[in-house]
N, C-alpha and C positions, 0 to 999 in steps of 0.2 A: 644293292643290285637292282632293286625295283626301279629306281630312277624316276624320271618325270616323263609323262606322256604315255599314250596307249601302246600296247604291244603290237597291235595291228592298226595301221593308219588308213588303209584302203582295202576294199575287196573289189576285184574286177571280174567281169564275165564276158567272154568273147565267143562268138559262134561263126561257123563258116557257112556262107550263103553261096550257092552255085552261080547265082547271077551277079551278085555284088562283091563276092570275095569275103575276106575276113572282116568281121564287123564287131565293134565293141558295143555290147548290148547294155551292160550296166556298169556304173561306177558308184560305189557306196563308201562313205556316206555323202560324198559330194564329188563333182567332176574334178579331175586332176589339173585341168587347165593346160594340157599339153596335147600334142598331135594324137588323136584317137586312132588314126590309121596305123601309126607307128606302134602303138601299144597292142593293137589287134594282131598285127603281123608278128610281133615278138611273142605273143601268147599262142599263136598258131604257126609253128615253124614249118619250113619247107619239108614236105614228105610226111607230115603228121598223120595223114590218112593211111600210111603204110604200117603204122604201129598202133596197136590197140591202146597203149597208154605210154605217156612220155612225160618226164619232168624237165622243165627248163628253168633257168635262173637268169635274171638280168637285173640291172641296177638303174635307179633314177637319181637325178640331181648330180650326175657326173659332169656333164657338158651342157652347153646352152641348148642343144637340140633335145635333150631328154630331162631338162629341169622342169619341175612341176610348178604350177602357180594356182593353187586352189583359192577359192573365194574366201574361205575361212582359213586363217593361218594355222598351221599345225603347232601343237604344243611340243616343244623340243627342249633339249638340254645340251650343254657342251659335252662332247664325247671324244673318245680316243681316236675315232676315225676322222675327226676334223683336224686339219693341219695346224700346227703351232703358228700363230700369227695370221691365220686365215679363218678366224672364227665367224667372219661375215658370210662365208660360204654356207649354203643350205646343207642340212644333214643328209648324208647318203642313205637312201632307202634300198633295202634288199627285197627283191621280188621273187617269190616262189610260185611257180606256175605248174598246174597239172592240166594236161590236155588228154582227152580220151575220145576214142573213135568207137562208135557202136554201129555195127552193120545192121541195116534195115532195108529190105528189098522194096518196101512200100514207098520209099523216098527216092528222089532223083539222085543218081550216082551211087545209090545203095548203101549209104552210110551217113551218120550224123556225127559231126565233130564239134565238140564244145571244150572250152578251157576256162578254168577258174584260177585266179591268182590272188595272193595276199601280199601287201606291201608292209614291211616291218623295218624297224630300226635295229633289230638284233641280227648279228651275223650268223648265229646258230639257227638258221632257218629250217634245218632238217627236223626240228622238234615239232613243227606244225604239219608234217606230212599226214599223220593219221587223221586229224580233224579235217584236213582239206579233202582227203579221200571220201570221208562221210558226206561232206557238204556237196561235193560234185555228184555223188550218187543221189543225194536228196534233190538236187536241181534237175537231174535227168528224170526223176520220178514226178517232180512237181515244179516245173520251170516258172519261177517267180522271184521277185526281188526279196521276198521274205527269207529265202535260203541264204542270201548274202547277209541279211540283217542278223540272222541267227549265228552265222559263222563269225561275223564281226563282234557280236556281243560275247560269244563263247570264248574267243581268244582273249579279249580284253578283260574277261572276268578271271583269267588265270592269276593265281596269287603267288608271287615270288618275293613278297616283302621280307620274308625271313631268310632269303638266300644270302649267304655271306658274299661281300664284295672284297675280292682278293687284290692285293697289290701286285705289281709286276713280279717282284721276287717270290712272292707266295705262289703265283701262277707257275713260275719256272720250276719251283720245287714240286708242286703237285703234278705237273705233266710229266716230270721225270721219274716219279715214284710209282711203283706198282702196288704200294700199300693202299688198301681200300679204306683205311681209317686215317689217312693223312689229313691233318687239320680238322679232326673230328670235333675239337673244342670250339671251332667256329660256328657250329650248329647250335646256337644258344637256345633255340626253341625246343630242343630235345631234352627231356628230363634226365637227371643223373642215373647211373646204373643202379639197379636194385642190389642190395647187399648180397642176396642169394642169387648167384648166376649159374648157368649151366657150365659144365666143365668136362674135360676129357680125362679119362683114366688111362694109366699106362701100367705096363708090367714092371717087374722089379728092375729090369735093365733099362727102362725108360724108352719111350718111342720118339722123344724129341731130339732133334739134332742140335749140336752146339751152334749151328748157323741160324736157328730159329729166332734167337733174340735174347737180349739181356734187359731186364728191368733195372733201370737206374732211378731210384726213387726221387720224386720231386717234393720239395718242401711245400707246406700248405700255403697256398696263395691263390689269388684270383687271376685267371688267365685271360686277361683282356688283351686286345691286339696292341695296345700301346703301353702296357705295364713295364715298369723299370725294375731292375734288380737292385738290391742293396749291396754295393760293392764292399762295404765294410764287414759284412757277415756272410761270406760265401758258404754255401751248403756243401758238405762233404758226405761221401757215402757212409752210411751207418750199417750196423750188422744186419739189418733187415731190409736194406735198400737195393740189393742186387739179385738178379736171377740169371741163371745160365742153364738153358735146356731143361728146366724143371727140376734141377738137382741142386745140391748145396756145394759151394766151393769153399774149401777150408784154406784160410790164409794163416799159416802157423797155428796159433792157439785160438784164433777168432773165426767165427763162422759168418759167412755171407750168404744170405738166402735169396734165391731168385726163382722166378716163374716166367717161362718164355711167353706165356699168353697174356701177361698183365700189362695194362696201360699205365697211365700216370694219374695219380690222385689229384683231383682238382681242389678238393678241400679236405682237410683232415677231419676224421670223424672217430667214432668209437673204434678202438683197436688200432689206431694209427700209431706208427712208431717211426721216429726219425723222418717225419714228413711223408711217409708212404703208408697208406692205410692197408692193413693186412688182417684178414680174418680167415677162419677156417681151421682145419686140423693142424696141430703141431705135434711132431713126434720127436722122441728122444732117440738119437742114433746110438749105434753100438759103441761109438767113441765117447759117449757121454755128453754130446753137444746137441742142442735143439735145432731142428730143421723143419722144413715143410715139404710135403710131397706135392705132386702135380694136381691133387684134388683141392688144394687150397683155393679159397676165394679171395679176391682182392677188389678194391675199388678201382674203377676205370674212368677213363674220360667219358664224355657224354655218350649215351646210347639211346636207342629208340625205345626205352621203357621195357615193355614185356615182349618185344619182338624176339622171335627165336634166334638163338645164337648160331653163328656160322663156324664151320671147321676150316674155312679158307686160311692157309698159312699167312696170307698177306692181310689178315683182318683181325683186329683185337677182339677178344671174347666179348660177346654181347652186342657187337655191331654187325648188323646184317646188310646194311646199305653201303654202297660205294660212295665215298664222300667226294669223288671226282665229279659227282653230279648232285644237283639239288632235285629232290623228288617232289613233284607237284602233279596237278591234273587239270584237264579241261573237260567240262561237262557239255555235251552236245546232244540234244534231243533224247535225253534219258540214258545216254552212254557216258560213262566216266572213263576217259582215256588217260592212262598214266603217262606222265611226261618226265623225261630225265634231262634236266637242264645242265649242260656242261659249264663248269665254273672256271676253267683255265683257258678260255678261248681269247685270242687277240683279234683286233679288228681286221687284220690281214688274212684271217682264216675264216672262210665262208663255206658253210655247208659241210658235207661229208666227203672231203677230198681224200685221195690216197696217193701218197708218194710211191708206195710199192708198185701200184698199177702203172704209174708214170714211168718208173725206172724199168720195169719188166717190158713194157711196150717198146721202149726205145733202147733196149739192150740186147735184142735178139741178134744172133749171128748173121741173120739175113738183112739187117739194117743197112741201108745204102745212104751215104753222104755225098752230095753233089754240090757243084757251084764253086765259085772262086774262094780262095783262102783270104781271110781278113784278120788283121792282128788283134782286133777286139774279141773275135770269136774263137779263133784257132790258137789257143795258148800252148798247144802241144802239136802244132802242125797238123799233118794228115791223120795223126793218131789221137787227136782230141776226141774224147767220148761224146756222143750226142747229148747226154745229160749235161755235160760241162759246157758244150756249145750253147745249149738252152740257157743255162745259168748266166753265161757271159752275155748272151743277148738280152737277158732280163735286166742285169745290172747296168749295162751300157746303153740302155734305152733304145733298143732296136724294135721295129714293128714285127710282131710275131703272130703268125696265123696257124691255128690248129684246124686241120681239114679232116672231116669225118664223113666221107661220101657213103650214103646208105646206112649210116650209123645214127641211132637216136640222138636227138639234140641234147638230151640230158647227159648222155655219156660224154659228148664233146665238151659240154660245159664243165664237167668234173675235171677234165684234163686242163682246162684253162685255170680253174681254181687251184688245182694242184701246182701248176706252174707258178702262180702268184705266191703260194706258200713256200715253194722252193726258193724263189728269189729273195723272199723276206726273212729266211731262216725260220720258217713256220711262225711268222709274225712277231718273233721275239727280238729281232735284230734291226731289220730295215723296214721301211714302209713306203707307200706311194705306188704300189702295184695294183691294188684293187680299184683305185680311183681311175685307172686307165685301162681296165679290163672289161671285156664284153663277152661273158661266157657263152651267150648265143647271139649271133649277129646275122641278119638276113639281108636279102636284096632290097627290101623296103627300108627307107630311112638310112641310106648309106653314108650319112654324115659322120659315122664313127671312123671311117677310113681317114678322115682329116685330123684325127686325134693323134698328137705326137706320141710315139713309143707305145702304141696300143698293143694289147694282148687279146686276141679275139678268137672265138670258135665259130666255124661255119660248117654247113653240110653241103653247100652247093659248090661243085668243082669249078664253076666259072670264075671264082675268086682267084684261083691259081694262075689263070692266064690274064685276067683283067685287073686284079686288085693290086694296089701298091703295098708290098710287104718286103721285109728284109730276110726273114727266116720262116720257112714253111715246115711244119711238123705234120706229116700225113699219118693219122692214127690207124687207118685201115691197112696201109701197106708198110708202114714203118720207115718211109722215106724222110730224110732230113735234107732240105734244099736251101742253100744260101742263094739269094737273088743275084743274078748276073750283074746287076747294076749297083751292087752294094758299095763299091768304091766311089761311085758317083754321089750316092746319098750320104756316105760317111767317108769323106777323103781323110787321109792321114795328114793333118795339118802340121806346119812347122811349130816347134816349141823352143823355149830358151835353151841355151847350152846346158848340158848335164853338170850337176854339181858333184864334186869329188868328196866322198866321205873319207876322212883320214883313217878310219878303222877298216876300210875296205881296200882290197888290192887294186880294184879298178872302179871307175865311176859307174853309177847307174844311169842309163840313158832313158829319157822319155821318148815319146813318139817323134821320130825323125829329128831328134836333137843331135846335131852334128853326126848323124848316122841314120841308118834305116832300121826298120823293124826286125829284119833278119839279122842285123848286127846284134841286137839284144838277144835273139834266140841263140845265135852262135856262141855268144859269151856264156849264156846260161848252160849250154851243153857242150862246152869246148872240150871236155875230157872224153866224151864218148862219140863225137861226130866224126865221120870219115871225111878227111880233107878233100876227097874227090867228089863228095856228094854235091849234086847240083840243085837240091831241093831249095825252094824259096824259103820254107819254114822248117826249122829243125824239129825233129820228133823223137821222143824217147818212150820206149815201151814201159819203162819203170818210173815214169813221172809221178809226182805226188798225187796229182788229180786222178790219174789212171788207177793208182793203188787204192785211193779212196773209194772209187766206184767199184773196184773189184771186191773190196772189203764189204761194201753194202750188198752187192749181189750175193756174195758168200753168206752173209747173214740172212738174207731173204730166203736163199736156198735151204738154209738150216732152220727155217720156220721161225726166225725171230720176228717180232711183231712190228706194227706201224710205229709204236712208241719209240723203239730204238732207232729206226730210220730217221724219224723226225728229230730226235736228239742229236744224231750225228750231223744232220744238215744244219741244225742250229749252231753247233760247234764249228762247222766248216765256214759258215757265213761270218760268225764272230771273228774267226781267225783272219778271214779276208779283210775285214774292217781294220783289225789291228795291224795287218800287213800294209794296208793302204796308208795308215797313220805313219808307219815307219818310212814308207816311200816318200810321203809328203815332206817329212823332215829332211830327207836327203836331197830332194829335187827343189823344194821351195824354201827350205830352211826352218820351217815351223809346221805344226799340224793343228787342225781344228777337230780332228776325229777322236783323239785319245790323249792319254798322258804321254809326254815326251819320253823318248827312250833314253835311259841312263843306266849305267852299271852300278853294282854295289861298290861304294867307294867312301872311305873315311867315315865309316859308321852311319852312312846314309843308304837307305834301301833303294834298289833299282826300280825301274818302271818300263812300261812298253811291252812289246811282243818279245817272246822268249825263243831263242834259237839255240841249238846244241853247240854251234860254233859259228864264227863269222863267215867261213867259206860256204856253209849251208845257207846262211842268211843272204849272201850275195846271189847265189844261184836262184833262190826262191823269189827274191825281189826282182831280179832281172826277168825271170820267166813270167811274172805277173804284171810287169810294168805297163804293158799295152792295155790290158783290161782295166787296170786301175786308172789310167789316164782317161779311158772312155767313161768310166763310172764317175769321175770327178766332174764331168760335164752334165750329169743327169740330175733330175729333180730328186731322185732317191738320195743322192749325195747331200743335197741341201737339207733334206729332212734329217739325215743322220747327224749333220753338224748341229742342227737345232736340238736334237734329242740328246746328244752328248753334253751340250752346254747345260741343258736342264738337269740331266743326271748328275753332273758334277756339282751342281748347286744344291741338290736335294739328297744326295747319297747319305746313308746313315753312317757309314764308315768313311771318315775323312782323313786326309793327311798322307796317304800313301796308296799306291796302286795295288789293290787287293788281289786282282786276277793275276798280276805278274808274280806276286809272292807265292801264290798257290801253285802256279805253273812251275816255278822254280823248284818247289818241293816235289812236284810230281814228275818232272822231266829231267832235271839236271842232276848229273852224278857228281859226287865229291864236292858238294857245296862247303865253303869255309864254315867252321864252327861259329865264328862271329856273325856271319850272315844268317845262319839258321837260328841262332839265339835271338837276333834282332827281329826276325820274321815272327817267330812264335810269341815273343814278348809284345810286339806291336799289335798282333791279333788279340792276344789276351787283354791288353789294355783298352781295346776298342770293342769289347763284348760286354756291354752294360745294359743294353736295352733289347727289347724283343726285335725291333727293326734291324739292329746290328747283327743279331744272331741269324735272322732270316736272310739277310744279305750275304753273310758268310756261307750259309748252306746252299744258297742259290748258285754259288760259284763252284760247288762241289757235288755235281750230279752223280747219282748211283752208277750210271753206266761208265763214268770215268774214275770209279774207285771210291766215291763218297769221301768219307773221313780218312781213308787209308793213308794219304800222304802225311796228314798230321799225326796219325797213330804211330807211324814209324819213329816219330820224335820221342815216343815213350821208351824207346830202346837206345836212345843216344847216350854216349858215354859221359856227357856233361850233365850233372844233376840239375843245374839251372834250367836247361832246356826241357828236361823231363818234368820239372816242377811247373814250368809255364804251360806245358801241354796238358798236364792234369788240371790246371786252372781253367784252360779253355774248355775241356770236357765237362768240368764241374758246372760251368756256366751253361753249356748246352743241356745239361740234365734238368735245368730249371724250366724247360719248355717241352711240351709233348712232341713237337716236331724234332727237337734235338734228341730226344730219347729214341725216336724212330731211326735216326741216322746212327746213333750209337749201337742200336740193336743190329745194324747191318754189318758191323765189324765182325771179324772171325773170332773163334774161341780164344786163340792166343792173344790177340790184341785186346779183347775185352778183359781177359784175366789180368793182363799187364796193367790196365787202367784200374781195375778193381783193387789190386794189391797195393799199387802206389797211392791211390786215393785214400784207401783205408789207413795205410801207414802215415800219410800226411795228417789225417784227422787225429790219429792217436798221438802223434807228436804235438799237435796243437793243444790237445787236452792235457797232456803231461806238462807242457810248458805253462799252461794257464794255472796249474796246481803247483808249479815250482819244482817239478820232478824231472829227472832225466829219463828219456824214453828207453824202454827195454831194447836190448841189442837187436832182437829179431824184427823190430819195427823201424830200425834206422834204414832210410832209403839207400839202396845199393844198386849198382848197375845191373839191370835185369838180364843182360846178355849172359851172365853166369847162371845157368839154369840149375846148377847144383845148390844154389842158395834159395830156390823157390820150392816151397812145400805145397803140393797140390793134391787134393783128394776129391774125387767125384763120387758121390753116393749113388 
């Protein structure tokens, strides 16, 4: 995580002079080698004197006009924000700027305006706000270059060498999980849990819910990020391996002990049984079986030593820190500032953006949409939601302008950064948006307007009338304006004739391919459109995009957090890419974006996007044809092709389309038994390494049900499918992150796994001794509940 190079590359100081305007006073440790007037005007935005304090963000090394050329070259490293195949481009620098106005009647104009900025290679620039506040206060009190030197040294002395560097799949898991102990084992600098840990006591009826979690014991092993499992000796649940709400679950004559607050033992020590270290009080129940109560202590994954424990239900006992962040500090002039470094940030996510704020601002009933309709933008005619119009403009490479008249430049910048995250699927799916974004752009240095497909934030309303833009998003009034000349800037060009898909009742048409855009819309909505309607673009109130936005607004109204909204948009953009892949197959004959679409046939697994039926597939493809065609001409599409090629070569699970199989289990009803069996067996056969387990879990986020689609296979009528599913869950048990996902299953699903895994282990033991297993341990169809003996103490 620490990487190579300083955290802070430059510190800048700008001041406003009433005679000469904005001036760049200091550049430390060396001049940047770019236009000083441009930097000064970016640091002192229009109308800064009307606000006591404002934060702005801008970038360097984006385009020729803001590329720096310092005398001494910066120490850099290859990073994710450098495009594949374009490593010769300079590394993007993120600039966090604080401008402050202090009223003083003794000076001309009655105010002093100063701004201080830091240039960093980290996209999580928000962590530097506290120290930048102190430094600017220090400069107001003692204006000298020493203040910049202290700030530069303080930031670069921040130690993040022990911060774990997560892979893409690990980041996807972490950002989707609310568990504050997710990947706690990655924090190798933290000592193991002490044997004696704080605990919660419960009454006789128990205060834990069955939803709190199940401990599924891990065998003793070292949990390194690249460790492999031994496939010849799979670990099965033992009598002391399970927990369920702090009580004991009886499986016929055998007891299975569980504690909802227990983590995974990293190494077996004194008192470890069956790979799970257990200590504490053990009691003999009234039925003559040994069990443990909720006051039992257990070994846990790494903790913070003697740090007080937390009662947070999303946190394992003994862990008081949120592992979504790395805890460090910055020391500045005797002050130690705590810093929470986010670990799951992608390069396309800069600063503290908010999709909720973006959606709420442009979802008001008073929102007005004006301007001509364009097929790239209005995928649902006049009923296209403003957020969908914005998304379409982002992926099809339109010039987007966020206008915030009399609004602080920092707020306008946050809308631009939110839009970049929106288009990229929160950085997890697409890229290429940050490199063409200008969170704050002013009148000085207007070279940014010549950047193709720019995404800019401005506070001066003159840009609405004089600037070249395609889509205007007015933050203050909620207006969404499509430029009147958009058809001149983006004409609908002719395309090759449409290719007919033999599985479709009609061909899918590309832009103006032997037909017009409204032909595509009429085909997509042919069942619900009035024949006398004269609208140029068909519109449906219940379109998929409208229902998606309504679901998001409902979730926001119900006080669901930013995490859920981000996950839903990540899922939305992922489906858009898979839909575009299917469209390419139909129109071009092949695809560079994903696995080719194929059904389950002759014992071969299917691949590609999953539809409920072909009629739905046709309608969705036809409705999205125009914006897919627009996206295929953008730079974002080129990056996506490169990224898929790289992913296909480096994926841990090879040989089949994992996402397709999981979507089949999750969405499709009445799957053939042969297909279900092949899916679970293929997954089970490809879970041998940590990387493969993480890749599987990354495709099963908690908001989409987590392991639930797989857990239903525990109740399948075929024993072979149940056995393969138990094998998958046994492999997941070997990793702390897999345990967390298993804990998220409900009581009934966990019990089904516990019972079948225990029966499987008992059969294996009996077979190894040449004995026939007892009748009650023979695996039976769990749908017959009369055969299941369950007692909860």
